[in-house]
PDB file with one MODEL, atoms N, CA, C and O in Angstrom:
MODEL        1
ATOM      1  N   MET A   1       0.717  -1.127   0.055  1.00  0.00           N
ATOM      2  CA  MET A   1      -0.043  -0.155  -0.163  1.00  0.00           C
ATOM      3  C   MET A   1       0.844   1.190  -0.124  1.00  0.00           C
ATOM      4  O   MET A   1       1.800   1.176   0.652  1.00  0.00           O
ATOM      5  N   VAL A   2       0.677   2.051  -0.691  1.00  0.00           N
ATOM      6  CA  VAL A   2       1.311   3.337  -0.853  1.00  0.00           C
ATOM      7  C   VAL A   2       0.273   4.831  -0.218  1.00  0.00           C
ATOM      8  O   VAL A   2      -0.957   4.859  -0.259  1.00  0.00           O
ATOM      9  N   LYS A   3       1.010   5.759   0.238  1.00  0.00           N
ATOM     10  CA  LYS A   3       0.185   6.793   0.578  1.00  0.00           C
ATOM     11  C   LYS A   3       0.711   7.869  -0.320  1.00  0.00           C
ATOM     12  O   LYS A   3       1.926   7.896  -0.516  1.00  0.00           O
ATOM     13  N   THR A   4       0.023   8.661  -0.827  1.00  0.00           N
ATOM     14  CA  THR A   4       0.808   9.634  -1.746  1.00  0.00           C
ATOM     15  C   THR A   4      -0.018  10.989  -1.302  1.00  0.00           C
ATOM     16  O   THR A   4      -1.247  10.968  -1.227  1.00  0.00           O
ATOM     17  N   ILE A   5       0.624  11.968  -1.062  1.00  0.00           N
ATOM     18  CA  ILE A   5       0.389  13.147  -0.577  1.00  0.00           C
ATOM     19  C   ILE A   5       0.763  14.200  -1.690  1.00  0.00           C
ATOM     20  O   ILE A   5       1.851  14.390  -2.232  1.00  0.00           O
ATOM     21  N   VAL A   6      -0.659  14.938  -1.908  1.00  0.00           N
ATOM     22  CA  VAL A   6      -0.540  15.740  -3.178  1.00  0.00           C
ATOM     23  C   VAL A   6      -0.663  17.274  -2.396  1.00  0.00           C
ATOM     24  O   VAL A   6      -1.583  17.424  -1.592  1.00  0.00           O
ATOM     25  N   GLY A   7       0.302  18.411  -2.661  1.00  0.00           N
ATOM     26  CA  GLY A   7      -0.069  19.759  -2.200  1.00  0.00           C
ATOM     27  C   GLY A   7      -0.971  20.365  -3.180  1.00  0.00           C
ATOM     28  O   GLY A   7      -0.580  20.350  -4.347  1.00  0.00           O
ATOM     29  N   VAL A   8      -2.280  20.978  -2.883  1.00  0.00           N
ATOM     30  CA  VAL A   8      -3.042  21.498  -3.685  1.00  0.00           C
ATOM     31  C   VAL A   8      -3.339  22.961  -3.468  1.00  0.00           C
ATOM     32  O   VAL A   8      -3.804  23.378  -2.408  1.00  0.00           O
ATOM     33  N   ASP A   9      -3.065  23.704  -4.471  1.00  0.00           N
ATOM     34  CA  ASP A   9      -3.389  25.212  -3.915  1.00  0.00           C
ATOM     35  C   ASP A   9      -4.541  25.555  -4.785  1.00  0.00           C
ATOM     36  O   ASP A   9      -4.553  25.248  -5.977  1.00  0.00           O
ATOM     37  N   GLY A  10      -5.363  26.094  -4.287  1.00  0.00           N
ATOM     38  CA  GLY A  10      -6.543  26.740  -4.514  1.00  0.00           C
ATOM     39  C   GLY A  10      -8.032  26.393  -3.891  1.00  0.00           C
ATOM     40  O   GLY A  10      -9.128  26.892  -4.147  1.00  0.00           O
ATOM     41  N   MET A  11      -7.668  25.387  -3.011  1.00  0.00           N
ATOM     42  CA  MET A  11      -8.881  24.809  -2.432  1.00  0.00           C
ATOM     43  C   MET A  11      -9.354  25.786  -1.315  1.00  0.00           C
ATOM     44  O   MET A  11      -8.628  25.963  -0.338  1.00  0.00           O
ATOM     45  N   MET A  12     -10.608  26.456  -1.436  1.00  0.00           N
ATOM     46  CA  MET A  12     -11.295  27.427  -0.172  1.00  0.00           C
ATOM     47  C   MET A  12     -12.081  26.823   0.810  1.00  0.00           C
ATOM     48  O   MET A  12     -12.262  27.312   1.925  1.00  0.00           O
ATOM     49  N   CYS A  13     -12.638  25.576   0.344  1.00  0.00           N
ATOM     50  CA  CYS A  13     -13.870  25.182   1.268  1.00  0.00           C
ATOM     51  C   CYS A  13     -13.956  23.473   0.924  1.00  0.00           C
ATOM     52  O   CYS A  13     -13.160  22.774   0.297  1.00  0.00           O
ATOM     53  N   GLY A  14     -15.118  23.148   1.529  1.00  0.00           N
ATOM     54  CA  GLY A  14     -15.499  21.764   1.761  1.00  0.00           C
ATOM     55  C   GLY A  14     -15.677  21.266   0.255  1.00  0.00           C
ATOM     56  O   GLY A  14     -15.087  20.268  -0.159  1.00  0.00           O
ATOM     57  N   MET A  15     -16.579  22.077  -0.576  1.00  0.00           N
ATOM     58  CA  MET A  15     -16.854  21.816  -1.782  1.00  0.00           C
ATOM     59  C   MET A  15     -15.488  21.746  -2.694  1.00  0.00           C
ATOM     60  O   MET A  15     -15.347  20.893  -3.571  1.00  0.00           O
ATOM     61  N   CYS A  16     -14.747  22.492  -2.463  1.00  0.00           N
ATOM     62  CA  CYS A  16     -13.531  22.428  -3.135  1.00  0.00           C
ATOM     63  C   CYS A  16     -12.958  21.161  -3.178  1.00  0.00           C
ATOM     64  O   CYS A  16     -12.681  20.575  -4.224  1.00  0.00           O
ATOM     65  N   GLU A  17     -12.687  20.513  -1.495  1.00  0.00           N
ATOM     66  CA  GLU A  17     -12.146  19.150  -1.097  1.00  0.00           C
ATOM     67  C   GLU A  17     -12.719  18.399  -2.173  1.00  0.00           C
ATOM     68  O   GLU A  17     -12.019  17.866  -3.035  1.00  0.00           O
ATOM     69  N   SER A  18     -14.179  18.328  -2.149  1.00  0.00           N
ATOM     70  CA  SER A  18     -15.136  17.133  -3.066  1.00  0.00           C
ATOM     71  C   SER A  18     -14.682  17.453  -3.932  1.00  0.00           C
ATOM     72  O   SER A  18     -14.109  16.399  -4.209  1.00  0.00           O
ATOM     73  N   HIS A  19     -14.371  18.227  -4.836  1.00  0.00           N
ATOM     74  CA  HIS A  19     -14.207  18.328  -6.269  1.00  0.00           C
ATOM     75  C   HIS A  19     -12.847  17.605  -6.765  1.00  0.00           C
ATOM     76  O   HIS A  19     -12.638  16.964  -7.795  1.00  0.00           O
ATOM     77  N   VAL A  20     -12.049  17.903  -5.758  1.00  0.00           N
ATOM     78  CA  VAL A  20     -10.379  17.233  -5.891  1.00  0.00           C
ATOM     79  C   VAL A  20     -10.697  15.933  -5.686  1.00  0.00           C
ATOM     80  O   VAL A  20     -10.278  15.209  -6.589  1.00  0.00           O
ATOM     81  N   ASN A  21     -11.350  15.316  -4.734  1.00  0.00           N
ATOM     82  CA  ASN A  21     -11.381  13.889  -4.273  1.00  0.00           C
ATOM     83  C   ASN A  21     -12.221  13.311  -5.276  1.00  0.00           C
ATOM     84  O   ASN A  21     -12.085  12.132  -5.604  1.00  0.00           O
ATOM     85  N   GLU A  22     -13.205  14.172  -5.857  1.00  0.00           N
ATOM     86  CA  GLU A  22     -14.068  13.050  -7.356  1.00  0.00           C
ATOM     87  C   GLU A  22     -13.060  13.085  -8.199  1.00  0.00           C
ATOM     88  O   GLU A  22     -12.873  11.967  -8.680  1.00  0.00           O
ATOM     89  N   ALA A  23     -12.097  14.137  -8.710  1.00  0.00           N
ATOM     90  CA  ALA A  23     -11.352  14.073  -9.717  1.00  0.00           C
ATOM     91  C   ALA A  23     -10.222  12.717  -9.858  1.00  0.00           C
ATOM     92  O   ALA A  23      -9.985  11.985 -10.819  1.00  0.00           O
ATOM     93  N   VAL A  24      -9.676  12.742  -8.508  1.00  0.00           N
ATOM     94  CA  VAL A  24      -8.879  11.640  -8.020  1.00  0.00           C
ATOM     95  C   VAL A  24      -9.372  10.194  -8.142  1.00  0.00           C
ATOM     96  O   VAL A  24      -8.718   9.262  -8.610  1.00  0.00           O
ATOM     97  N   ARG A  25     -10.769  10.134  -7.598  1.00  0.00           N
ATOM     98  CA  ARG A  25     -11.661   9.057  -7.844  1.00  0.00           C
ATOM     99  C   ARG A  25     -12.021   8.758  -9.362  1.00  0.00           C
ATOM    100  O   ARG A  25     -12.411   7.640  -9.699  1.00  0.00           O
ATOM    101  N   ASN A  26     -11.907   9.574 -10.066  1.00  0.00           N
ATOM    102  CA  ASN A  26     -12.555   9.242 -11.324  1.00  0.00           C
ATOM    103  C   ASN A  26     -11.386   8.932 -12.094  1.00  0.00           C
ATOM    104  O   ASN A  26     -11.716   8.327 -13.115  1.00  0.00           O
ATOM    105  N   ALA A  27     -10.007   9.130 -11.994  1.00  0.00           N
ATOM    106  CA  ALA A  27      -8.730   8.772 -12.660  1.00  0.00           C
ATOM    107  C   ALA A  27      -8.154   7.723 -12.374  1.00  0.00           C
ATOM    108  O   ALA A  27      -7.423   7.144 -13.177  1.00  0.00           O
ATOM    109  N   PHE A  28      -8.442   7.208 -10.907  1.00  0.00           N
ATOM    110  CA  PHE A  28      -7.502   6.127 -10.296  1.00  0.00           C
ATOM    111  C   PHE A  28      -8.592   5.143  -9.731  1.00  0.00           C
ATOM    112  O   PHE A  28      -9.770   5.389  -9.475  1.00  0.00           O
ATOM    113  N   SER A  29      -7.858   3.903  -9.597  1.00  0.00           N
ATOM    114  CA  SER A  29      -8.588   2.919  -8.538  1.00  0.00           C
ATOM    115  C   SER A  29      -7.732   2.900  -7.222  1.00  0.00           C
ATOM    116  O   SER A  29      -6.678   2.305  -7.000  1.00  0.00           O
ATOM    117  N   ILE A  30      -8.678   3.934  -6.197  1.00  0.00           N
ATOM    118  CA  ILE A  30      -8.127   3.952  -5.316  1.00  0.00           C
ATOM    119  C   ILE A  30      -8.505   3.454  -3.809  1.00  0.00           C
ATOM    120  O   ILE A  30      -9.727   3.471  -3.659  1.00  0.00           O
ATOM    121  N   LYS A  31      -7.875   3.065  -2.779  1.00  0.00           N
ATOM    122  CA  LYS A  31      -8.685   2.731  -1.503  1.00  0.00           C
ATOM    123  C   LYS A  31      -9.391   4.012  -0.651  1.00  0.00           C
ATOM    124  O   LYS A  31     -10.528   3.916  -0.189  1.00  0.00           O
ATOM    125  N   LYS A  32      -8.715   4.994  -0.536  1.00  0.00           N
ATOM    126  CA  LYS A  32      -9.354   6.354  -0.123  1.00  0.00           C
ATOM    127  C   LYS A  32      -8.737   7.393  -0.324  1.00  0.00           C
ATOM    128  O   LYS A  32      -7.527   7.294  -0.527  1.00  0.00           O
ATOM    129  N   VAL A  33      -9.310   8.595  -0.331  1.00  0.00           N
ATOM    130  CA  VAL A  33      -8.957   9.930  -0.625  1.00  0.00           C
ATOM    131  C   VAL A  33      -9.461  10.901   0.572  1.00  0.00           C
ATOM    132  O   VAL A  33     -10.506  10.733   1.201  1.00  0.00           O
ATOM    133  N   SER A  34      -8.707  11.743   0.731  1.00  0.00           N
ATOM    134  CA  SER A  34      -9.439  12.599   1.617  1.00  0.00           C
ATOM    135  C   SER A  34      -8.409  14.281   1.286  1.00  0.00           C
ATOM    136  O   SER A  34      -7.180  14.318   1.229  1.00  0.00           O
ATOM    137  N   SER A  35      -9.188  15.289   1.144  1.00  0.00           N
ATOM    138  CA  SER A  35      -8.607  16.470   1.085  1.00  0.00           C
ATOM    139  C   SER A  35      -8.842  17.683   2.164  1.00  0.00           C
ATOM    140  O   SER A  35      -9.959  17.818   2.664  1.00  0.00           O
ATOM    141  N   SER A  36      -7.757  18.567   2.514  1.00  0.00           N
ATOM    142  CA  SER A  36      -8.128  19.423   3.599  1.00  0.00           C
ATOM    143  C   SER A  36      -7.559  20.897   3.009  1.00  0.00           C
ATOM    144  O   SER A  36      -6.385  21.141   2.730  1.00  0.00           O
ATOM    145  N   HIS A  37      -8.719  21.822   2.895  1.00  0.00           N
ATOM    146  CA  HIS A  37      -8.232  23.064   2.045  1.00  0.00           C
ATOM    147  C   HIS A  37      -7.369  24.008   3.276  1.00  0.00           C
ATOM    148  O   HIS A  37      -6.653  24.955   2.953  1.00  0.00           O
ATOM    149  N   GLY A  38      -7.547  23.626   4.554  1.00  0.00           N
ATOM    150  CA  GLY A  38      -6.699  24.002   5.621  1.00  0.00           C
ATOM    151  C   GLY A  38      -5.408  23.686   5.566  1.00  0.00           C
ATOM    152  O   GLY A  38      -4.559  24.565   5.716  1.00  0.00           O
ATOM    153  N   LYS A  39      -5.080  22.427   5.350  1.00  0.00           N
ATOM    154  CA  LYS A  39      -3.593  21.962   5.038  1.00  0.00           C
ATOM    155  C   LYS A  39      -3.128  22.248   3.689  1.00  0.00           C
ATOM    156  O   LYS A  39      -1.954  22.291   3.320  1.00  0.00           O
ATOM    157  N   LYS A  40      -4.228  22.446   2.960  1.00  0.00           N
ATOM    158  CA  LYS A  40      -3.767  22.587   1.323  1.00  0.00           C
ATOM    159  C   LYS A  40      -3.054  21.147   0.840  1.00  0.00           C
ATOM    160  O   LYS A  40      -1.921  21.152   0.359  1.00  0.00           O
ATOM    161  N   GLN A  41      -3.693  20.126   0.985  1.00  0.00           N
ATOM    162  CA  GLN A  41      -3.201  18.866   0.602  1.00  0.00           C
ATOM    163  C   GLN A  41      -4.379  17.943   0.712  1.00  0.00           C
ATOM    164  O   GLN A  41      -5.342  17.960   1.479  1.00  0.00           O
ATOM    165  N   THR A  42      -3.967  16.950  -0.483  1.00  0.00           N
ATOM    166  CA  THR A  42      -4.905  15.671  -0.668  1.00  0.00           C
ATOM    167  C   THR A  42      -3.992  14.376  -0.135  1.00  0.00           C
ATOM    168  O   THR A  42      -2.909  14.071  -0.635  1.00  0.00           O
ATOM    169  N   GLU A  43      -4.387  13.943   0.548  1.00  0.00           N
ATOM    170  CA  GLU A  43      -3.706  12.351   0.798  1.00  0.00           C
ATOM    171  C   GLU A  43      -4.740  11.188   0.055  1.00  0.00           C
ATOM    172  O   GLU A  43      -5.969  11.138  -0.003  1.00  0.00           O
ATOM    173  N   ILE A  44      -3.734  10.334  -0.455  1.00  0.00           N
ATOM    174  CA  ILE A  44      -4.570   9.027  -1.176  1.00  0.00           C
ATOM    175  C   ILE A  44      -3.879   7.736  -0.800  1.00  0.00           C
ATOM    176  O   ILE A  44      -2.657   7.587  -0.806  1.00  0.00           O
ATOM    177  N   ILE A  45      -4.839   6.745  -0.446  1.00  0.00           N
ATOM    178  CA  ILE A  45      -4.333   5.687  -0.258  1.00  0.00           C
ATOM    179  C   ILE A  45      -4.757   4.723  -1.517  1.00  0.00           C
ATOM    180  O   ILE A  45      -5.830   4.681  -2.118  1.00  0.00           O
ATOM    181  N   SER A  46      -3.450   3.893  -1.733  1.00  0.00           N
ATOM    182  CA  SER A  46      -3.526   3.130  -3.013  1.00  0.00           C
ATOM    183  C   SER A  46      -2.911   1.713  -3.138  1.00  0.00           C
ATOM    184  O   SER A  46      -1.803   1.628  -2.609  1.00  0.00           O
ATOM    185  N   GLU A  47      -3.341   0.674  -3.672  1.00  0.00           N
ATOM    186  CA  GLU A  47      -2.442  -0.498  -3.518  1.00  0.00           C
ATOM    187  C   GLU A  47      -1.071  -0.161  -4.460  1.00  0.00           C
ATOM    188  O   GLU A  47       0.057  -0.574  -4.192  1.00  0.00           O
ATOM    189  N   GLU A  48      -1.354   0.509  -5.382  1.00  0.00           N
ATOM    190  CA  GLU A  48       0.138   0.798  -6.145  1.00  0.00           C
ATOM    191  C   GLU A  48       0.330   2.080  -6.552  1.00  0.00           C
ATOM    192  O   GLU A  48      -0.652   2.775  -6.814  1.00  0.00           O
ATOM    193  N   SER A  49       1.802   2.649  -6.679  1.00  0.00           N
ATOM    194  CA  SER A  49       1.799   3.655  -6.889  1.00  0.00           C
ATOM    195  C   SER A  49       1.337   4.624  -8.031  1.00  0.00           C
ATOM    196  O   SER A  49       1.342   3.940  -9.054  1.00  0.00           O
ATOM    197  N   LEU A  50       1.021   5.644  -8.269  1.00  0.00           N
ATOM    198  CA  LEU A  50       0.033   6.228  -8.805  1.00  0.00           C
ATOM    199  C   LEU A  50       0.977   7.023  -9.939  1.00  0.00           C
ATOM    200  O   LEU A  50       1.994   7.599  -9.553  1.00  0.00           O
ATOM    201  N   ASP A  51       0.603   7.029 -11.331  1.00  0.00           N
ATOM    202  CA  ASP A  51       1.322   8.079 -11.895  1.00  0.00           C
ATOM    203  C   ASP A  51       1.106   9.557 -11.661  1.00  0.00           C
ATOM    204  O   ASP A  51       0.018  10.132 -11.698  1.00  0.00           O
ATOM    205  N   HIS A  52       2.237  10.073 -11.424  1.00  0.00           N
ATOM    206  CA  HIS A  52       2.088  11.559 -11.129  1.00  0.00           C
ATOM    207  C   HIS A  52       1.908  12.656 -11.861  1.00  0.00           C
ATOM    208  O   HIS A  52       1.531  13.744 -11.428  1.00  0.00           O
ATOM    209  N   GLU A  53       2.202  12.358 -13.094  1.00  0.00           N
ATOM    210  CA  GLU A  53       1.740  13.315 -14.275  1.00  0.00           C
ATOM    211  C   GLU A  53       0.125  13.334 -14.483  1.00  0.00           C
ATOM    212  O   GLU A  53      -0.558  14.328 -14.731  1.00  0.00           O
ATOM    213  N   LYS A  54      -0.283  12.093 -14.333  1.00  0.00           N
ATOM    214  CA  LYS A  54      -1.681  11.984 -14.670  1.00  0.00           C
ATOM    215  C   LYS A  54      -2.632  12.256 -13.668  1.00  0.00           C
ATOM    216  O   LYS A  54      -3.793  12.610 -13.874  1.00  0.00           O
ATOM    217  N   LEU A  55      -2.003  12.045 -12.388  1.00  0.00           N
ATOM    218  CA  LEU A  55      -2.599  12.601 -11.023  1.00  0.00           C
ATOM    219  C   LEU A  55      -2.905  14.200 -10.920  1.00  0.00           C
ATOM    220  O   LEU A  55      -3.921  14.759 -10.506  1.00  0.00           O
ATOM    221  N   LYS A  56      -1.646  14.774 -11.450  1.00  0.00           N
ATOM    222  CA  LYS A  56      -1.274  16.258 -11.575  1.00  0.00           C
ATOM    223  C   LYS A  56      -2.233  16.857 -12.530  1.00  0.00           C
ATOM    224  O   LYS A  56      -2.822  17.911 -12.291  1.00  0.00           O
ATOM    225  N   ALA A  57      -2.406  16.059 -13.789  1.00  0.00           N
ATOM    226  CA  ALA A  57      -3.552  16.719 -14.821  1.00  0.00           C
ATOM    227  C   ALA A  57      -4.978  16.399 -14.377  1.00  0.00           C
ATOM    228  O   ALA A  57      -5.913  17.118 -14.730  1.00  0.00           O
ATOM    229  N   ALA A  58      -5.114  15.551 -13.766  1.00  0.00           N
ATOM    230  CA  ALA A  58      -7.003  15.182 -13.328  1.00  0.00           C
ATOM    231  C   ALA A  58      -7.164  16.105 -12.255  1.00  0.00           C
ATOM    232  O   ALA A  58      -8.320  16.488 -12.074  1.00  0.00           O
ATOM    233  N   ILE A  59      -5.982  16.707 -11.243  1.00  0.00           N
ATOM    234  CA  ILE A  59      -6.551  17.862 -10.210  1.00  0.00           C
ATOM    235  C   ILE A  59      -6.530  19.055 -10.717  1.00  0.00           C
ATOM    236  O   ILE A  59      -7.222  19.969 -10.270  1.00  0.00           O
ATOM    237  N   GLU A  60      -5.576  19.197 -11.898  1.00  0.00           N
ATOM    238  CA  GLU A  60      -5.171  20.643 -12.143  1.00  0.00           C
ATOM    239  C   GLU A  60      -6.754  20.728 -13.175  1.00  0.00           C
ATOM    240  O   GLU A  60      -7.434  21.729 -12.951  1.00  0.00           O
ATOM    241  N   LYS A  61      -7.234  19.861 -14.108  1.00  0.00           N
ATOM    242  CA  LYS A  61      -8.240  20.148 -14.955  1.00  0.00           C
ATOM    243  C   LYS A  61      -9.379  20.596 -13.873  1.00  0.00           C
ATOM    244  O   LYS A  61     -10.208  21.396 -14.308  1.00  0.00           O
ATOM    245  N   THR A  62      -9.499  20.238 -12.715  1.00  0.00           N
ATOM    246  CA  THR A  62     -10.554  20.945 -12.229  1.00  0.00           C
ATOM    247  C   THR A  62     -10.278  21.941 -11.726  1.00  0.00           C
ATOM    248  O   THR A  62     -11.099  22.096 -10.822  1.00  0.00           O
ATOM    249  N   GLY A  63      -9.147  23.296 -11.759  1.00  0.00           N
ATOM    250  CA  GLY A  63      -9.011  24.234 -11.899  1.00  0.00           C
ATOM    251  C   GLY A  63      -8.186  24.708 -10.605  1.00  0.00           C
ATOM    252  O   GLY A  63      -8.201  25.877 -10.217  1.00  0.00           O
ATOM    253  N   TYR A  64      -7.510  23.746 -10.019  1.00  0.00           N
ATOM    254  CA  TYR A  64      -6.755  23.602  -8.727  1.00  0.00           C
ATOM    255  C   TYR A  64      -5.133  23.616  -9.234  1.00  0.00           C
ATOM    256  O   TYR A  64      -4.801  23.050 -10.276  1.00  0.00           O
ATOM    257  N   GLN A  65      -4.187  24.322  -8.383  1.00  0.00           N
ATOM    258  CA  GLN A  65      -2.934  23.895  -8.845  1.00  0.00           C
ATOM    259  C   GLN A  65      -2.051  22.837  -7.894  1.00  0.00           C
ATOM    260  O   GLN A  65      -1.954  22.930  -6.671  1.00  0.00           O
ATOM    261  N   VAL A  66      -1.434  21.816  -8.726  1.00  0.00           N
ATOM    262  CA  VAL A  66      -0.878  21.060  -7.906  1.00  0.00           C
ATOM    263  C   VAL A  66       0.718  21.418  -7.477  1.00  0.00           C
ATOM    264  O   VAL A  66       1.449  21.730  -8.417  1.00  0.00           O
ATOM    265  N   THR A  67       1.318  21.394  -6.102  1.00  0.00           N
ATOM    266  CA  THR A  67       2.424  22.067  -5.703  1.00  0.00           C
ATOM    267  C   THR A  67       3.575  21.197  -5.503  1.00  0.00           C
ATOM    268  O   THR A  67       4.758  21.505  -5.649  1.00  0.00           O
ATOM    269  N   SER A  68       3.025  19.923  -5.104  1.00  0.00           N
ATOM    270  CA  SER A  68       3.966  19.080  -4.922  1.00  0.00           C
ATOM    271  C   SER A  68       3.343  17.352  -4.819  1.00  0.00           C
ATOM    272  O   SER A  68       2.150  17.121  -4.621  1.00  0.00           O
ATOM    273  N   VAL A  69       4.370  16.274  -4.991  1.00  0.00           N
ATOM    274  CA  VAL A  69       3.643  15.185  -4.913  1.00  0.00           C
ATOM    275  C   VAL A  69       4.788  14.147  -4.331  1.00  0.00           C
ATOM    276  O   VAL A  69       5.935  14.044  -4.767  1.00  0.00           O
ATOM    277  N   THR A  70       4.205  13.408  -3.248  1.00  0.00           N
ATOM    278  CA  THR A  70       5.239  12.630  -2.570  1.00  0.00           C
ATOM    279  C   THR A  70       4.789  11.604  -2.372  1.00  0.00           C
ATOM    280  O   THR A  70       3.693  11.550  -2.929  1.00  0.00           O
ATOM    281  N   GLU A  71       5.096  10.437  -1.713  1.00  0.00           N
ATOM    282  CA  GLU A  71       4.786   9.029  -1.614  1.00  0.00           C
ATOM    283  C   GLU A  71       5.739   8.599  -0.702  1.00  0.00           C
ATOM    284  O   GLU A  71       6.939   8.865  -0.644  1.00  0.00           O
ATOM    285  N   GLU A  72       4.758   7.610   0.291  1.00  0.00           N
ATOM    286  CA  GLU A  72       5.519   6.828   1.174  1.00  0.00           C
ATOM    287  C   GLU A  72       4.606   5.622   1.419  1.00  0.00           C
ATOM    288  O   GLU A  72       3.436   5.419   1.093  1.00  0.00           O
ATOM    289  N   PRO A  73       5.718   4.700   2.259  1.00  0.00           N
ATOM    290  CA  PRO A  73       4.814   3.314   2.380  1.00  0.00           C
ATOM    291  C   PRO A  73       3.498   3.574   3.484  1.00  0.00           C
ATOM    292  O   PRO A  73       3.588   4.373   4.416  1.00  0.00           O
ATOM    293  N   TYR A  74       2.538   2.930   3.262  1.00  0.00           N
ATOM    294  CA  TYR A  74       1.652   3.043   4.140  1.00  0.00           C
ATOM    295  C   TYR A  74       1.305   1.864   5.047  1.00  0.00           C
ATOM    296  O   TYR A  74       1.361   0.795   4.439  1.00  0.00           O
ATOM    297  N   LYS A  75       0.974   1.766   6.290  1.00  0.00           N
ATOM    298  CA  LYS A  75       0.625   1.019   7.075  1.00  0.00           C
ATOM    299  C   LYS A  75      -0.353   1.262   7.468  1.00  0.00           C
ATOM    300  O   LYS A  75      -0.646   2.442   7.662  1.00  0.00           O
ATOM    301  N   LYS A  76      -1.242   0.238   7.739  1.00  0.00           N
ATOM    302  CA  LYS A  76      -2.819   0.454   8.265  1.00  0.00           C
ATOM    303  C   LYS A  76      -2.628   0.357   9.827  1.00  0.00           C
ATOM    304  O   LYS A  76      -2.022  -0.402  10.583  1.00  0.00           O
ATOM    305  N   LYS A  77      -3.460   1.523   9.968  1.00  0.00           N
ATOM    306  CA  LYS A  77      -3.022   1.463  11.840  1.00  0.00           C
ATOM    307  C   LYS A  77      -4.454   1.033  12.273  1.00  0.00           C
ATOM    308  O   LYS A  77      -5.444   1.399  11.640  1.00  0.00           O
ATOM    309  N   GLY A  78      -4.514   0.352  13.221  1.00  0.00           N
ATOM    310  CA  GLY A  78      -5.586  -0.224  13.626  1.00  0.00           C
ATOM    311  C   GLY A  78      -5.634  -0.699  15.106  1.00  0.00           C
ATOM    312  O   GLY A  78      -4.555  -0.650  15.696  1.00  0.00           O
ATOM    313  N   PHE A  79      -6.931  -1.242  15.942  1.00  0.00           N
ATOM    314  CA  PHE A  79      -6.862  -1.266  16.941  1.00  0.00           C
ATOM    315  C   PHE A  79      -6.865  -2.902  17.690  1.00  0.00           C
ATOM    316  O   PHE A  79      -7.821  -3.672  17.787  1.00  0.00           O
ATOM    317  N   SER A  80      -5.475  -3.087  18.147  1.00  0.00           N
ATOM    318  CA  SER A  80      -5.694  -4.668  18.470  1.00  0.00           C
ATOM    319  C   SER A  80      -5.821  -5.061  19.893  1.00  0.00           C
ATOM    320  O   SER A  80      -5.235  -4.290  20.654  1.00  0.00           O
ATOM    321  N   LEU A  81      -6.329  -5.888  20.358  1.00  0.00           N
ATOM    322  CA  LEU A  81      -5.943  -6.379  21.649  1.00  0.00           C
ATOM    323  C   LEU A  81      -5.047  -7.589  21.880  1.00  0.00           C
ATOM    324  O   LEU A  81      -4.680  -7.985  22.986  1.00  0.00           O
ATOM    325  N   PHE A  82      -4.750  -8.112  20.740  1.00  0.00           N
ATOM    326  CA  PHE A  82      -4.069  -9.257  20.172  1.00  0.00           C
ATOM    327  C   PHE A  82      -2.387  -8.722  20.627  1.00  0.00           C
ATOM    328  O   PHE A  82      -1.969  -7.565  20.660  1.00  0.00           O
ATOM    329  N   GLY A  83      -1.716  -9.878  20.916  1.00  0.00           N
ATOM    330  CA  GLY A  83      -0.321  -9.295  21.327  1.00  0.00           C
ATOM    331  C   GLY A  83      -0.171  -8.962  22.552  1.00  0.00           C
ATOM    332  O   GLY A  83       0.956  -8.639  22.926  1.00  0.00           O
ATOM    333  N   ARG A  84      -1.045  -8.961  23.282  1.00  0.00           N
ATOM    334  CA  ARG A  84      -0.763  -8.194  24.768  1.00  0.00           C
ATOM    335  C   ARG A  84      -0.103  -9.338  25.731  1.00  0.00           C
ATOM    336  O   ARG A  84       0.210  -9.064  26.890  1.00  0.00           O
TER     337      ARG A  84
ENDMDL
END
């Protein structure tokens, strides 16, 4: 699993976040996407690494500017009583 963090400039509200999330969902098969206009970023969880140019194009087509794209391994966090 991969966590992709995209810097997005121009989001002003929850509706802007929804537009960016929908653009990402339409362009890729992903597990989860969430955007924050306050943090000016979108976080995407996917099985495989995403094509950065395609991702940038999908977001910028909605009118927002991509300022950065970074990836890191994603480990699912969970609550477990096992192993105690």
